[in-house]
N, CA, C, O and the ligand as a Tripos MOL2 file, in Angstrom:
@<TRIPOS>MOLECULE
protein
  229   227    58     0     0
PROTEIN
NO_CHARGES

@<TRIPOS>ATOM
      1 N         -13.4090   12.6230   -1.0880 N.3       1 MET1
      2 CA        -12.6040   12.2950    0.0840 C.3       1 MET1
      3 C         -11.3840   11.4860   -0.3410 C.2       1 MET1
      4 O         -11.4720   10.5990   -1.1910 O.2       1 MET1
      5 N         -10.2690   11.8010    0.2530 N.am      2 ASN2
      6 CA         -9.0520   11.0520   -0.0250 C.3       2 ASN2
      7 C          -8.6510   10.2450    1.1880 C.2       2 ASN2
      8 O          -9.0510   10.5350    2.3150 O.2       2 ASN2
      9 N          -7.8600    9.2340    0.9360 N.am      3 TYR3
     10 CA         -7.3520    8.4000    2.0200 C.3       3 TYR3
     11 C          -5.9260    8.8230    2.3520 C.2       3 TYR3
     12 O          -5.1190    9.1120    1.4690 O.2       3 TYR3
     13 N          -5.6430    8.8490    3.6390 N.am      4 GLU4
     14 CA         -4.2840    9.1950    4.0660 C.3       4 GLU4
     15 C          -3.8130    8.2240    5.1330 C.2       4 GLU4
     16 O          -4.5440    7.8830    6.0630 O.2       4 GLU4
     17 N          -2.5690    7.7880    4.9710 N.am      5 SER5
     18 CA         -1.9680    6.9410    5.9880 C.3       5 SER5
     19 C          -0.4650    7.1690    5.9490 C.2       5 SER5
     20 O           0.0180    8.1050    5.3120 O.2       5 SER5
     21 N           0.2620    6.3060    6.6320 N.am      6 PHE6
     22 CA          1.7020    6.4610    6.6560 C.3       6 PHE6
     23 C           2.3820    5.1810    6.2010 C.2       6 PHE6
     24 O           1.9510    4.0760    6.5320 O.2       6 PHE6
     25 N           3.4310    5.3480    5.4520 N.am      7 CYS7
     26 CA          4.2060    4.2110    4.9770 C.3       7 CYS7
     27 C           4.7880    3.4580    6.1690 C.2       7 CYS7
     28 O           5.4430    4.0680    7.0150 O.2       7 CYS7
     29 N           4.5630    2.1340    6.2560 N.am      8 PRO8
     30 CA          5.0850    1.3600    7.3790 C.3       8 PRO8
     31 C           6.5970    1.2070    7.3160 C.2       8 PRO8
     32 O           7.2170    0.7980    8.2980 O.2       8 PRO8
     33 N           7.1860    1.5210    6.2020 N.am      9 VAL9
     34 CA          8.6270    1.3530    6.0310 C.3       9 VAL9
     35 C           9.3750    2.6280    6.4060 C.2       9 VAL9
     36 O          10.3310    2.5820    7.1800 O.2       9 VAL9
     37 N           8.9440    3.7680    5.8620 N.am     10 CYS10
     38 CA          9.7120    5.0010    6.0600 C.3      10 CYS10
     39 C           8.9030    6.0910    6.7530 C.2      10 CYS10
     40 O           9.4250    7.1710    7.0310 O.2      10 CYS10
     41 N           7.6150    5.8120    7.0370 N.am     11 ASP11
     42 CA          6.7900    6.7610    7.7750 C.3      11 ASP11
     43 C           6.3740    7.9880    6.9730 C.2      11 ASP11
     44 O           5.8510    8.9510    7.5330 O.2      11 ASP11
     45 N           6.6000    7.9560    5.6920 N.am     12 ALA12
     46 CA          6.1520    9.0700    4.8540 C.3      12 ALA12
     47 C           4.6390    9.0130    4.7170 C.2      12 ALA12
     48 O           4.0300    7.9500    4.8390 O.2      12 ALA12
     49 N           4.0430   10.1650    4.4610 N.am     13 GLN13
     50 CA          2.6010   10.1890    4.2930 C.3      13 GLN13
     51 C           2.2280    9.5750    2.9470 C.2      13 GLN13
     52 O           2.8390    9.8590    1.9170 O.2      13 GLN13
     53 N           1.2190    8.7370    2.9920 N.am     14 VAL14
     54 CA          0.7210    8.1010    1.7770 C.3      14 VAL14
     55 C          -0.6960    8.5960    1.5350 C.2      14 VAL14
     56 O          -1.5830    8.3970    2.3660 O.2      14 VAL14
     57 N          -0.9030    9.2370    0.4030 N.am     15 LYS15
     58 CA         -2.2330    9.7530    0.0750 C.3      15 LYS15
     59 C          -2.7560    9.0430   -1.1570 C.2      15 LYS15
     60 O          -2.0640    8.9120   -2.1670 O.2      15 LYS15
     61 N          -3.9800    8.5930   -1.0520 N.am     16 LEU16
     62 CA         -4.5930    7.9060   -2.1780 C.3      16 LEU16
     63 C          -5.9540    8.5120   -2.4720 C.2      16 LEU16
     64 O          -6.5940    9.0880   -1.5920 O.2      16 LEU16
     65 N          -6.3840    8.3780   -3.7030 N.am     17 GLY17
     66 CA         -7.6410    8.9670   -4.1230 C.3      17 GLY17
     67 C          -8.8400    8.2090   -3.5870 C.2      17 GLY17
     68 O          -8.7170    7.1260   -3.0140 O.2      17 GLY17
     69 N         -10.0050    8.8110   -3.7920 N.am     18 ALA18
     70 CA        -11.2440    8.2630   -3.2470 C.3      18 ALA18
     71 C         -11.6480    6.9500   -3.9000 C.2      18 ALA18
     72 O         -12.4810    6.2170   -3.3670 O.2      18 ALA18
     73 N         -11.0600    6.6510   -5.0540 N.am     19 ASN19
     74 CA        -11.4290    5.4110   -5.7380 C.3      19 ASN19
     75 C         -10.5320    4.2460   -5.3520 C.2      19 ASN19
     76 O         -10.5350    3.2030   -6.0060 O.2      19 ASN19
     77 N          -9.7590    4.4350   -4.2780 N.am     20 THR20
     78 CA         -8.8930    3.3720   -3.7820 C.3      20 THR20
     79 C          -9.7280    2.1810   -3.3180 C.2      20 THR20
     80 O         -10.7840    2.3470   -2.7080 O.2      20 THR20
     81 N          -9.2420    0.9930   -3.6150 N.am     21 VAL21
     82 CA         -9.9690   -0.2060   -3.2180 C.3      21 VAL21
     83 C          -9.0900   -1.0840   -2.3380 C.2      21 VAL21
     84 O          -7.8650   -0.9630   -2.3330 O.2      21 VAL21
     85 N          -9.7440   -1.9670   -1.5970 N.am     22 LEU22
     86 CA         -9.0440   -2.9040   -0.7370 C.3      22 LEU22
     87 C          -8.1110   -3.7720   -1.5820 C.2      22 LEU22
     88 O          -8.4320   -4.1520   -2.7080 O.2      22 LEU22
     89 N          -6.9550   -4.0700   -1.0060 N.am     23 ASP23
     90 CA         -5.9490   -4.9140   -1.6730 C.3      23 ASP23
     91 C          -5.2450   -4.2220   -2.8330 C.2      23 ASP23
     92 O          -4.4810   -4.8490   -3.5670 O.2      23 ASP23
     93 N          -5.5040   -2.9220   -2.9960 N.am     24 GLU24
     94 CA         -4.8150   -2.2040   -4.0660 C.3      24 GLU24
     95 C          -3.3280   -2.0720   -3.7380 C.2      24 GLU24
     96 O          -2.9450   -1.8150   -2.5970 O.2      24 GLU24
     97 N          -2.5120   -2.2540   -4.7560 N.am     25 LEU25
     98 CA         -1.0720   -2.1120   -4.5790 C.3      25 LEU25
     99 C          -0.6580   -0.6930   -4.9400 C.2      25 LEU25
    100 O          -1.0130   -0.1780   -6.0000 O.2      25 LEU25
    101 N           0.0910   -0.0760   -4.0490 N.am     26 VAL26
    102 CA          0.5810    1.2670   -4.3100 C.3      26 VAL26
    103 C           2.0670    1.3120   -3.9890 C.2      26 VAL26
    104 O           2.5900    0.4670   -3.2620 O.2      26 VAL26
    105 N           2.7240    2.3020   -4.5390 N.am     27 GLU27
    106 CA          4.1410    2.4410   -4.2700 C.3      27 GLU27
    107 C           4.3730    3.7050   -3.4640 C.2      27 GLU27
    108 O           3.8850    4.7810   -3.8120 O.2      27 GLU27
    109 N           5.1210    3.5600   -2.3890 N.am     28 CYS28
    110 CA          5.4480    4.7260   -1.5810 C.3      28 CYS28
    111 C           6.2650    5.7000   -2.4240 C.2      28 CYS28
    112 O           7.2720    5.3210   -3.0210 O.2      28 CYS28
    113 N           5.8260    6.9490   -2.4670 N.am     29 SER29
    114 CA          6.5230    7.9260   -3.2990 C.3      29 SER29
    115 C           7.8580    8.3290   -2.6880 C.2      29 SER29
    116 O           8.6940    8.9410   -3.3530 O.2      29 SER29
    117 N           8.0510    7.9860   -1.4290 N.am     30 ASP30
    118 CA          9.2750    8.3780   -0.7420 C.3      30 ASP30
    119 C          10.3580    7.3110   -0.8110 C.2      30 ASP30
    120 O          11.4800    7.5920   -1.2320 O.2      30 ASP30
    121 N          10.0270    6.0790   -0.3970 N.am     31 CYS31
    122 CA         11.0380    5.0270   -0.3540 C.3      31 CYS31
    123 C          10.8580    3.9960   -1.4570 C.2      31 CYS31
    124 O          11.7220    3.1420   -1.6580 O.2      31 CYS31
    125 N           9.7330    4.0720   -2.1760 N.am     32 GLY32
    126 CA          9.5350    3.1680   -3.2980 C.3      32 GLY32
    127 C           9.0690    1.7830   -2.9050 C.2      32 GLY32
    128 O           8.9640    0.8980   -3.7540 O.2      32 GLY32
    129 N           8.7840    1.5810   -1.6140 N.am     33 SER33
    130 CA          8.3090    0.2780   -1.1890 C.3      33 SER33
    131 C           6.9320   -0.0140   -1.7730 C.2      33 SER33
    132 O           6.1160    0.8860   -1.9660 O.2      33 SER33
    133 N           6.6980   -1.2750   -2.0460 N.am     34 GLU34
    134 CA          5.3810   -1.6490   -2.5220 C.3      34 GLU34
    135 C           4.4760   -1.8610   -1.3110 C.2      34 GLU34
    136 O           4.8000   -2.6090   -0.3880 O.2      34 GLU34
    137 N           3.3490   -1.1890   -1.3430 N.am     35 LEU35
    138 CA          2.4100   -1.2550   -0.2270 C.3      35 LEU35
    139 C           1.0870   -1.8000   -0.7100 C.2      35 LEU35
    140 O           0.7430   -1.6920   -1.8870 O.2      35 LEU35
    141 N           0.3420   -2.3940    0.2210 N.am     36 VAL36
    142 CA         -0.9640   -2.9070   -0.1370 C.3      36 VAL36
    143 C          -1.9870   -2.3390    0.8420 C.2      36 VAL36
    144 O          -1.7260   -2.2520    2.0420 O.2      36 VAL36
    145 N          -3.1360   -1.9590    0.3290 N.am     37 VAL37
    146 CA         -4.2070   -1.4250    1.1680 C.3      37 VAL37
    147 C          -4.8740   -2.5820    1.8930 C.2      37 VAL37
    148 O          -5.5090   -3.4350    1.2730 O.2      37 VAL37
    149 N          -4.7240   -2.6020    3.2110 N.am     38 THR38
    150 CA         -5.2590   -3.7240    3.9830 C.3      38 THR38
    151 C          -6.5680   -3.3830    4.6720 C.2      38 THR38
    152 O          -7.2770   -4.2770    5.1350 O.2      38 THR38
    153 N          -6.8960   -2.0950    4.7430 N.am     39 CYS39
    154 CA         -8.1470   -1.7060    5.3920 C.3      39 CYS39
    155 C          -8.5310   -0.3170    4.9050 C.2      39 CYS39
    156 O          -7.6750    0.5520    4.7390 O.2      39 CYS39
    157 N          -9.8210   -0.1140    4.6770 N.am     40 LEU40
    158 CA        -10.2740    1.2030    4.2060 C.3      40 LEU40
    159 C         -10.8680    2.0470    5.3280 C.2      40 LEU40
    160 O         -10.8810    3.2750    5.2410 O.2      40 LEU40
    161 N         -11.3550    1.4000    6.3730 N.am     41 ASP41
    162 CA        -11.9760    2.1460    7.4690 C.3      41 ASP41
    163 C         -11.6430    1.4910    8.7960 C.2      41 ASP41
    164 O         -12.3550    0.5730    9.2020 O.2      41 ASP41
    165 N         -10.6060    1.9130    9.4880 N.am     42 PRO42
    166 CA         -9.7460    3.0520    9.1490 C.3      42 PRO42
    167 C          -8.7800    2.6970    8.0220 C.2      42 PRO42
    168 O          -8.4310    1.5340    7.8190 O.2      42 PRO42
    169 N          -8.3640    3.7150    7.3080 N.am     43 PHE43
    170 CA         -7.4690    3.4770    6.1890 C.3      43 PHE43
    171 C          -6.1120    3.0170    6.6980 C.2      43 PHE43
    172 O          -5.5480    3.5850    7.6330 O.2      43 PHE43
    173 N          -5.6050    1.9670    6.0520 N.am     44 ARG44
    174 CA         -4.3530    1.3930    6.5120 C.3      44 ARG44
    175 C          -3.6270    0.7360    5.3530 C.2      44 ARG44
    176 O          -4.2380    0.0520    4.5330 O.2      44 ARG44
    177 N          -2.3310    0.9460    5.2900 N.am     45 VAL45
    178 CA         -1.5210    0.2460    4.2970 C.3      45 VAL45
    179 C          -0.4190   -0.5260    5.0150 C.2      45 VAL45
    180 O           0.0950   -0.0910    6.0450 O.2      45 VAL45
    181 N          -0.0690   -1.6680    4.4570 N.am     46 ASP46
    182 CA          1.0330   -2.4580    4.9770 C.3      46 ASP46
    183 C           1.9940   -2.7690    3.8420 C.2      46 ASP46
    184 O           1.6670   -2.6290    2.6640 O.2      46 ASP46
    185 N           3.1650   -3.1850    4.2270 N.am     47 GLU47
    186 CA          4.1440   -3.5460    3.2180 C.3      47 GLU47
    187 C           3.6260   -4.7580    2.4460 C.2      47 GLU47
    188 O           3.1940   -5.7430    3.0460 O.2      47 GLU47
    189 N           3.6690   -4.6840    1.1430 N.am     48 ALA48
    190 CA          3.1630   -5.7930    0.3360 C.3      48 ALA48
    191 C           4.0750   -6.9990    0.4780 C.2      48 ALA48
    192 O           5.2980   -6.8550    0.5030 O.2      48 ALA48
    193 N           3.4920   -8.1860    0.5710 N.am     49 PRO49
    194 CA          4.3150   -9.3930    0.6540 C.3      49 PRO49
    195 C           5.1220   -9.5630   -0.6170 C.2      49 PRO49
    196 O           4.6350   -9.3140   -1.7200 O.2      49 PRO49
    197 N           6.3470   -9.9860   -0.4480 N.am     50 GLN50
    198 CA          7.2020  -10.2000   -1.6110 C.3      50 GLN50
    199 C           6.7620  -11.4670   -2.3250 C.2      50 GLN50
    200 O           6.7670  -12.5580   -1.7540 O.2      50 GLN50
    201 N           6.3880  -11.3020   -3.5620 N.am     51 VAL51
    202 CA          5.9480  -12.4590   -4.3380 C.3      51 VAL51
    203 C           7.1390  -13.0390   -5.0810 C.2      51 VAL51
    204 O           7.7630  -12.3750   -5.9090 O.2      51 VAL51
    205 N           7.4320  -14.2660   -4.7750 N.am     52 GLU52
    206 CA          8.5310  -14.9230   -5.4690 C.3      52 GLU52
    207 C           8.0570  -15.4140   -6.8240 C.2      52 GLU52
    208 O           6.9720  -15.9780   -6.9710 O.2      52 GLU52
    209 N           8.8910  -15.1840   -7.7810 N.am     53 GLU53
    210 CA          8.4830  -15.5950   -9.1200 C.3      53 GLU53
    211 C           8.7790  -17.0610   -9.3450 C.2      53 GLU53
    212 O           9.6630  -17.4340  -10.1170 O.2      53 GLU53
    213 N           8.0300  -17.8630   -8.6620 N.am     54 ASP54
    214 CA          8.1870  -19.3040   -8.7880 C.3      54 ASP54
    215 C           6.8040  -19.8760   -9.0810 C.2      54 ASP54
    216 O           6.0250  -20.1530   -8.1690 O.2      54 ASP54
    217 N           6.5270  -20.0390  -10.3060 N.am     55 TRP55
    218 CA          5.1890  -20.4910  -10.6990 C.3      55 TRP55
    219 C           5.1090  -22.0040  -10.8120 C.2      55 TRP55
    220 O           4.0630  -22.5540  -11.1570 O.2      55 TRP55
    221 N           6.2260  -22.6810  -10.5170 N.am     56 GLY56
    222 CA          6.2560  -24.1300  -10.4420 C.3      56 GLY56
    223 C           5.5110  -24.8420  -11.5680 C.2      56 GLY56
    224 O           4.3770  -25.2800  -11.3700 O.2      56 GLY56
    225 N           6.0910  -24.9600  -12.6780 N.am     57 GLN57
    226 CA          5.3670  -25.4970  -13.8230 C.3      57 GLN57
    227 C           5.0950  -26.9860  -13.7350 C.2      57 GLN57
    228 O           4.4900  -27.5580  -14.6420 O.2      57 GLN57
    229 ZN          7.9660    4.6360    2.3120 Zn       58 ZN58
@<TRIPOS>BOND
     1     1     2 1
     2     2     3 1
     3     3     4 2
     4     3     5 am
     5     5     6 1
     6     6     7 1
     7     7     8 2
     8     7     9 am
     9     9    10 1
    10    10    11 1
    11    11    12 2
    12    11    13 am
    13    13    14 1
    14    14    15 1
    15    15    16 2
    16    15    17 am
    17    17    18 1
    18    18    19 1
    19    19    20 2
    20    19    21 am
    21    21    22 1
    22    22    23 1
    23    23    24 2
    24    23    25 am
    25    25    26 1
    26    26    27 1
    27    27    28 2
    28    27    29 am
    29    29    30 1
    30    30    31 1
    31    31    32 2
    32    31    33 am
    33    33    34 1
    34    34    35 1
    35    35    36 2
    36    35    37 am
    37    37    38 1
    38    38    39 1
    39    39    40 2
    40    39    41 am
    41    41    42 1
    42    42    43 1
    43    43    44 2
    44    43    45 am
    45    45    46 1
    46    46    47 1
    47    47    48 2
    48    47    49 am
    49    49    50 1
    50    50    51 1
    51    51    52 2
    52    51    53 am
    53    53    54 1
    54    54    55 1
    55    55    56 2
    56    55    57 am
    57    57    58 1
    58    58    59 1
    59    59    60 2
    60    59    61 am
    61    61    62 1
    62    62    63 1
    63    63    64 2
    64    63    65 am
    65    65    66 1
    66    66    67 1
    67    67    68 2
    68    67    69 am
    69    69    70 1
    70    70    71 1
    71    71    72 2
    72    71    73 am
    73    73    74 1
    74    74    75 1
    75    75    76 2
    76    75    77 am
    77    77    78 1
    78    78    79 1
    79    79    80 2
    80    79    81 am
    81    81    82 1
    82    82    83 1
    83    83    84 2
    84    83    85 am
    85    85    86 1
    86    86    87 1
    87    87    88 2
    88    87    89 am
    89    89    90 1
    90    90    91 1
    91    91    92 2
    92    91    93 am
    93    93    94 1
    94    94    95 1
    95    95    96 2
    96    95    97 am
    97    97    98 1
    98    98    99 1
    99    99   100 2
   100    99   101 am
   101   101   102 1
   102   102   103 1
   103   103   104 2
   104   103   105 am
   105   105   106 1
   106   106   107 1
   107   107   108 2
   108   107   109 am
   109   109   110 1
   110   110   111 1
   111   111   112 2
   112   111   113 am
   113   113   114 1
   114   114   115 1
   115   115   116 2
   116   115   117 am
   117   117   118 1
   118   118   119 1
   119   119   120 2
   120   119   121 am
   121   121   122 1
   122   122   123 1
   123   123   124 2
   124   123   125 am
   125   125   126 1
   126   126   127 1
   127   127   128 2
   128   127   129 am
   129   129   130 1
   130   130   131 1
   131   131   132 2
   132   131   133 am
   133   133   134 1
   134   134   135 1
   135   135   136 2
   136   135   137 am
   137   137   138 1
   138   138   139 1
   139   139   140 2
   140   139   141 am
   141   141   142 1
   142   142   143 1
   143   143   144 2
   144   143   145 am
   145   145   146 1
   146   146   147 1
   147   147   148 2
   148   147   149 am
   149   149   150 1
   150   150   151 1
   151   151   152 2
   152   151   153 am
   153   153   154 1
   154   154   155 1
   155   155   156 2
   156   155   157 am
   157   157   158 1
   158   158   159 1
   159   159   160 2
   160   159   161 am
   161   161   162 1
   162   162   163 1
   163   163   164 2
   164   163   165 am
   165   165   166 1
   166   166   167 1
   167   167   168 2
   168   167   169 am
   169   169   170 1
   170   170   171 1
   171   171   172 2
   172   171   173 am
   173   173   174 1
   174   174   175 1
   175   175   176 2
   176   175   177 am
   177   177   178 1
   178   178   179 1
   179   179   180 2
   180   179   181 am
   181   181   182 1
   182   182   183 1
   183   183   184 2
   184   183   185 am
   185   185   186 1
   186   186   187 1
   187   187   188 2
   188   187   189 am
   189   189   190 1
   190   190   191 1
   191   191   192 2
   192   191   193 am
   193   193   194 1
   194   194   195 1
   195   195   196 2
   196   195   197 am
   197   197   198 1
   198   198   199 1
   199   199   200 2
   200   199   201 am
   201   201   202 1
   202   202   203 1
   203   203   204 2
   204   203   205 am
   205   205   206 1
   206   206   207 1
   207   207   208 2
   208   207   209 am
   209   209   210 1
   210   210   211 1
   211   211   212 2
   212   211   213 am
   213   213   214 1
   214   214   215 1
   215   215   216 2
   216   215   217 am
   217   217   218 1
   218   218   219 1
   219   219   220 2
   220   219   221 am
   221   221   222 1
   222   222   223 1
   223   223   224 2
   224   223   225 am
   225   225   226 1
   226   226   227 1
   227   227   228 2
@<TRIPOS>SUBSTRUCTURE
     1 MET1         2 RESIDUE 1 A MET
     2 ASN2         6 RESIDUE 1 A ASN
     3 TYR3        10 RESIDUE 1 A TYR
     4 GLU4        14 RESIDUE 1 A GLU
     5 SER5        18 RESIDUE 1 A SER
     6 PHE6        22 RESIDUE 1 A PHE
     7 CYS7        26 RESIDUE 1 A CYS
     8 PRO8        30 RESIDUE 1 A PRO
     9 VAL9        34 RESIDUE 1 A VAL
    10 CYS10       38 RESIDUE 1 A CYS
    11 ASP11       42 RESIDUE 1 A ASP
    12 ALA12       46 RESIDUE 1 A ALA
    13 GLN13       50 RESIDUE 1 A GLN
    14 VAL14       54 RESIDUE 1 A VAL
    15 LYS15       58 RESIDUE 1 A LYS
    16 LEU16       62 RESIDUE 1 A LEU
    17 GLY17       66 RESIDUE 1 A GLY
    18 ALA18       70 RESIDUE 1 A ALA
    19 ASN19       74 RESIDUE 1 A ASN
    20 THR20       78 RESIDUE 1 A THR
    21 VAL21       82 RESIDUE 1 A VAL
    22 LEU22       86 RESIDUE 1 A LEU
    23 ASP23       90 RESIDUE 1 A ASP
    24 GLU24       94 RESIDUE 1 A GLU
    25 LEU25       98 RESIDUE 1 A LEU
    26 VAL26      102 RESIDUE 1 A VAL
    27 GLU27      106 RESIDUE 1 A GLU
    28 CYS28      110 RESIDUE 1 A CYS
    29 SER29      114 RESIDUE 1 A SER
    30 ASP30      118 RESIDUE 1 A ASP
    31 CYS31      122 RESIDUE 1 A CYS
    32 GLY32      126 RESIDUE 1 A GLY
    33 SER33      130 RESIDUE 1 A SER
    34 GLU34      134 RESIDUE 1 A GLU
    35 LEU35      138 RESIDUE 1 A LEU
    36 VAL36      142 RESIDUE 1 A VAL
    37 VAL37      146 RESIDUE 1 A VAL
    38 THR38      150 RESIDUE 1 A THR
    39 CYS39      154 RESIDUE 1 A CYS
    40 LEU40      158 RESIDUE 1 A LEU
    41 ASP41      162 RESIDUE 1 A ASP
    42 PRO42      166 RESIDUE 1 A PRO
    43 PHE43      170 RESIDUE 1 A PHE
    44 ARG44      174 RESIDUE 1 A ARG
    45 VAL45      178 RESIDUE 1 A VAL
    46 ASP46      182 RESIDUE 1 A ASP
    47 GLU47      186 RESIDUE 1 A GLU
    48 ALA48      190 RESIDUE 1 A ALA
    49 PRO49      194 RESIDUE 1 A PRO
    50 GLN50      198 RESIDUE 1 A GLN
    51 VAL51      202 RESIDUE 1 A VAL
    52 GLU52      206 RESIDUE 1 A GLU
    53 GLU53      210 RESIDUE 1 A GLU
    54 ASP54      214 RESIDUE 1 A ASP
    55 TRP55      218 RESIDUE 1 A TRP
    56 GLY56      222 RESIDUE 1 A GLY
    57 GLN57      226 RESIDUE 1 A GLN
    58 ZN58       229 GROUP 0 **** ****
């Protein structure tokens, strides 16, 4: 079984394999946005939060 959803940014179809896991980061093949799997049942992806590279040493 594969997972299917739609990109929240450009509405393109996003298909992922059966080994997809929660919180997995994927890239929309259409707009290149970084997406994160937020739910598996029902399958849902959201735009991944932008991580600022500030590790504050
Ligand atoms: Zn997209």
